[in-house]
N, C-alpha and C positions, 0 to 999 in steps of 0.2 A: 478388480479393484485394487488399487494400490496398498501395499503394506509396509513398504520401507518409508521411513521417516525422513524427511529431508531437512538438513538443519544448517543454517548458517551462525557462525562464531563472531561475535562482535566485541572487540576489547583492543584498547590502545598500547597495551603491553605484548611485545612481541613473544616473550616468554610463556604467557599465560595464552595466547594463541596458539602456540605450537603444542602446550600440554591439553589443552582443551580439544582441539585437531586430533590428536593422535587418541585420545579417550573415546570420542565419538567415532572415529574410524573403525576402532575395535570391536563396537556394537552391533551385535546381528541384527538384521532388519533396520538399521539406520544408515544413512548416507550424508557424509560431509559433503557441501556442494560449495562451501566456500567461506573464507574470512574476510572481515574487514575492520580497518583500524579506528574507525570513526562512523558515528550515524549517517553522515552525509554519504559515504561511501557504501555503508550497509543498504540504504534506500534504494540507490541505484541497484544494487545486486538483487535487492529482494523484487525489484520490478521485473527482472529479467530471468530469473531462477525459482522465483515462486515456493520458496521454503515453507514448510509444516511449522517449523520451531525455530526461533531466533534466540541464542544467548547474548545477552547484552549487558556490559559492563555499566556500572552506575554512573562513575565518573570518567568522562573522556574529552578531548578538546573537540574543536569545530562543533559538533553536536552531541551534547550528553545523553544519558541512558533514558532519562525522563522524556527529552523532546523527541529521541528517536522513538520512544514508546508510543508516545500520543501520536504521530505520524504514522506508525505502523497500523494502531487501532481504528485510525481513522479512514485508511485507505484500503487495508486489508485486515478486517475484523476477525477474520477466521484463523489468523495466524497467531499460536501461542508464543508467548513471550516469558522468558524465564531471566531475571535479573542476577547479575553477578555482583556480589557487593562485599563491604569489608565488615568488622564486627567492632565499631565505634557510634556513639550516637548520631553524628551527622549521617554516617551510612543508614542508620536504623531509621532516621526520620524520613531521609529520601527513598528509602525502600518500601515505607509505609505509603508513601505518596505514590509510588509506581504501582502497587499492589491494588490503590484505589483507583488507579486511571487503567487498570485493566492486566495487570502483569498476573500470569498464571500463579507462579510464585518464585522464590528466590533461592540461591545458594551462596553461603557465605564461602569465602576463599580462604583456604587454611592458612595458617601462620606458624606451624610446628616447625620444629627445626630440622625435622627429615623430610628431605624431597619426595621419598618413596612413600613415606606415610601421609604426605599432603595429597600428593597423586591418587592415592588409594580411595583418600577420604572423598577427593572430587569423583571420582569413578563410582563411588555407592552411592552419591548423591545425585549424579548424574543419570545412573542406570535407574534410579527409582523415578525420577521426572520424565525420563526418556519413555517410560513405558507407561505413564500416564496420559503422556502427550500422544503415544501411538494409540492409547484405547479411546482417546477422544476423536483422534482423526478417522479412526475406524467408524465411531458413531456418527459422525458427520456424514463419511460416506453411505453408510448403511441407510441413515436417512433420506438423503438424496436420491438413491436407488429405488427405495422401498416406498418412498412417502409416508414411512411409520416414524414414531419417537425412536430415539437413539438406544441402542442397549450397550451399557456399559459393565454389564456383570451378568453372570447367570441368572435369569428370571427366578425368583423365589417361588414357593410352593403357595397354592392359595390358602386363604384364610377363612373360616366360617363366619358368615355375615354379621353374626352376634358380636364378634370380636372387632371389628373395626368400622369408624363410623362412615357410612357412606358417602356422606358429603366431603370427608377427608380425603378419598382415594383419588388421586391425581387424574387428568383427562384419559390418560393411556391406559388406565385401569391396572396399575401395577398392584400385585396383593402381595400379601406376608402370610406366612404362616400361622396357624393357632397356637396361643400359649395356655396354659392353666393358668387364670386369671383370679387371684385371691382376694376378692372385695375390691372396694373403691376407697381412697383415701377419704376420711371425714373433712381433712384440710390440707391445705398445701402450707408447708413451713419453710420451704428453701426450694429453689429452682436451681437445676444443676445441669449446666451445658458442655457438652463436648463438641471440637471443631478443629478441623486441620486444613488442607488445602482449600482455598477458596473463602476461608474463615473471615479475615478481616471485613472483607466487603460483604458478606452475610451478616456478620455482627453489626457492621455500620447500617445495615438497614434494618434489622431488628430493633437495636437498644434504643434508637431515638423514637420508636413506636411505643415504648412503657412510659406508664404515666409518672410524672414526679413523685407523686405519692405513693411509689410501689410500695405494698404492706410487709415484703419480706426481702432476705438477701438472697443474692444470686453468685454463685460461685463456677468459674470458667476454666476450662484447660482448652486453649489454643497452641496447637503443636509448633513453637517458634523457640529459636536460641536465646540465650540470655541477652538482655538489653532491649531486645526488637518488642518484647511484652511490653515493658514499660511506655515504650513509644506507642505502641498499639493503645493502650489505657489512656493514655494523655490525649491521643487523637479522637477516641472514642467519648471521652468526657466531655469535650468541647462542642461536641454535635446531639448529645444526649440530655435529657431532663434529669435522669439518675445520675448518680455520683458513679464513675468508673475509677476504679484503683487498680495497682497492681498490687497482688496479696504479700503481706509480711508476715514474718514469724510473730506471733502473740497477738494478731488482730484480732479484735472481737467483731463478730458479726453484727453488723446493723442492717435494720430495713431500709430498702431503696438504695442500697450500695450494691455494686457489682465487684466482686474481687477476681482479676485475672492471674491464675497461675504465673509465677515468674520462669521465663525460659531458663532450661538447665536444671530445674529442681522441681520434685514433687511437692503438691500442695495438697494437704489433707485437714480435714475439719475434726476436730475433737473437743470434749468437754473439760473446763478446767475444775476446779476445786469445788467453786460454788455452781457447777453445772451450766457454766455460760459457754456457748459455742465458741471456739476460737480458732484460728487457722495454725498450723505448724508447717514449716518446711522441711524438707529431706533431701540428702543428696544421695540416697540408695540407688543400685543401681536401676536402668531402665526398665520399664515394663512395657511388652509389645513394642520394644525398640525404641519407645520413647520416654523422654523426661523432660517435661512434666507429662504424666499419663493419666488417660480420663478415668480408666480403671482404679487406679489409686485413689483419685479423689472421689469417685463416685462410690466406692467400698467404704469410705471414712464416713461418708455423707449417711449411707446405710446404718451404721453403727450409730451414728450420732441423732440421727432423726427417725429411724424406722421407716415406716411407709410413707409418711406426709411428706412426699418429695414428688416433683414434677422433673423429670427428665428431658432433654431436647439433645438429639444426636444431629448435627448439621454436616453438611459437606466435607468431604474429606478422604483420604486414602487408608485403607488398613481397615482392621478391625478393634481397634482400640475403642473402648467403652462397650462393647458387647456383656463382658461378665458384670460389669458394674452395675450396667440397667439391669440385668436380669437379677441381682442381688437386690436390688430396691424393688423391683417388681415383685418377687417371692414375698417382701414385708409389707406388699399392697400398695405400692408406689404406681406411679401414672408416666406412661413413656409415650413421648411424640418424635418423630423424625421427620426431617425435610424430604421432599418428594426427588425422584430421578431427575424428573425435568429441569428443576431450578438448581441442582445442584452441580458445582464444578466436576466433581467427580463422586460417585453414588456409592464410595466403599464403605465408610464408615455406617451410614445410614442405613445404607442396605444390607451391611451384616447384621444389624439390629434387627431389621426385618426379616430377614434370612433365618434368623434364630427365633422367631415367633416372640419376639420382646417389644413388638411396638402396637401400641394401642390405636394411634392415628399416623397417618402419612399425611402431611403439611407442608404445602407451598411456600416458597421463601415470603412471598408478599402478604401473606396470611399469618405467619408464625408469631409477629408481636399481637396481632388481634387474639390469637390463640391462647398463648400464654397469659394475656391479660384476664380472659373470660374464664381460665380454668383456676387462677389463683385467686381473682377478686370476687368472683360470681359461683365459683364451684360448677362451672357447664364442662362437666364431665360427660 
């Protein structure tokens, strides 16, 4: 079974091709199979060399990143694509389109004054994403060899049958640990969502499925840099019945509105002098290497709402959200996580399941339905 990840670098800038090539060449268990200055040349090399992962610049002559991505996903749907993008509004909007068209994730091109610092930043980001792509490749190979569902992490321990709804366990029978459950919430006053890699597409499938008259607010952390969350909120708002906005300091939480934490800042919920729930933003240090952090938001939600909370942890790398979900559940909240089969990467939801903090495991296509049922009809 192949374990080396074959990578093609596509960028019209010679300097970036050289930098990225050097970084990739230094990765263990990764192989640089070539470079290309534009999409047309990239497609010809993909046909010959069959990479597992393609790094593509958003803006390029001849054939830009979006068109190249579309052709790759049409001809080679198994190949993962990561976009290389700049940190401005135009890049952010195009990157959101790329994620919607099937890009796995994106990397910001650093703009610091220190070349060494910029290279170190790129190396750190690429290392994380290459690891994820290797995991996905291994999962595909394992599935093709055995005919079973992919394994993207160590399988969790079984849960007692009374702790998870049988109808929500995915077909491959993923199970989760038992946790001590302290009652069930009498009502749900807020929905708190945490998501990372694969999140924009997951949110775009879920949010349009929520009724226009959604009776409570929703707060979301999607791991993204500044500016990109504003583009994501605007994109979701155009396709959804509910209102979707990027959260702002002092916003009063309103029913039927989804507030997405702005990139680069923690978002918390607190009470004002009149006991209204409002948002506050903070540039305090990252938590779980993330800012915004799911844990930071969820822990504040636990303080403001107690146990009258529904949490949903969706696709993403890492374990951000485990502590926050646990704190809400200790107060009597209810927890659902996306299943492994429909997750781009089962890191965050899998970590919650492993910790024994998931009441239900739900496929992406049923997530909106379950949220609506729990919130509006109390079907827990």
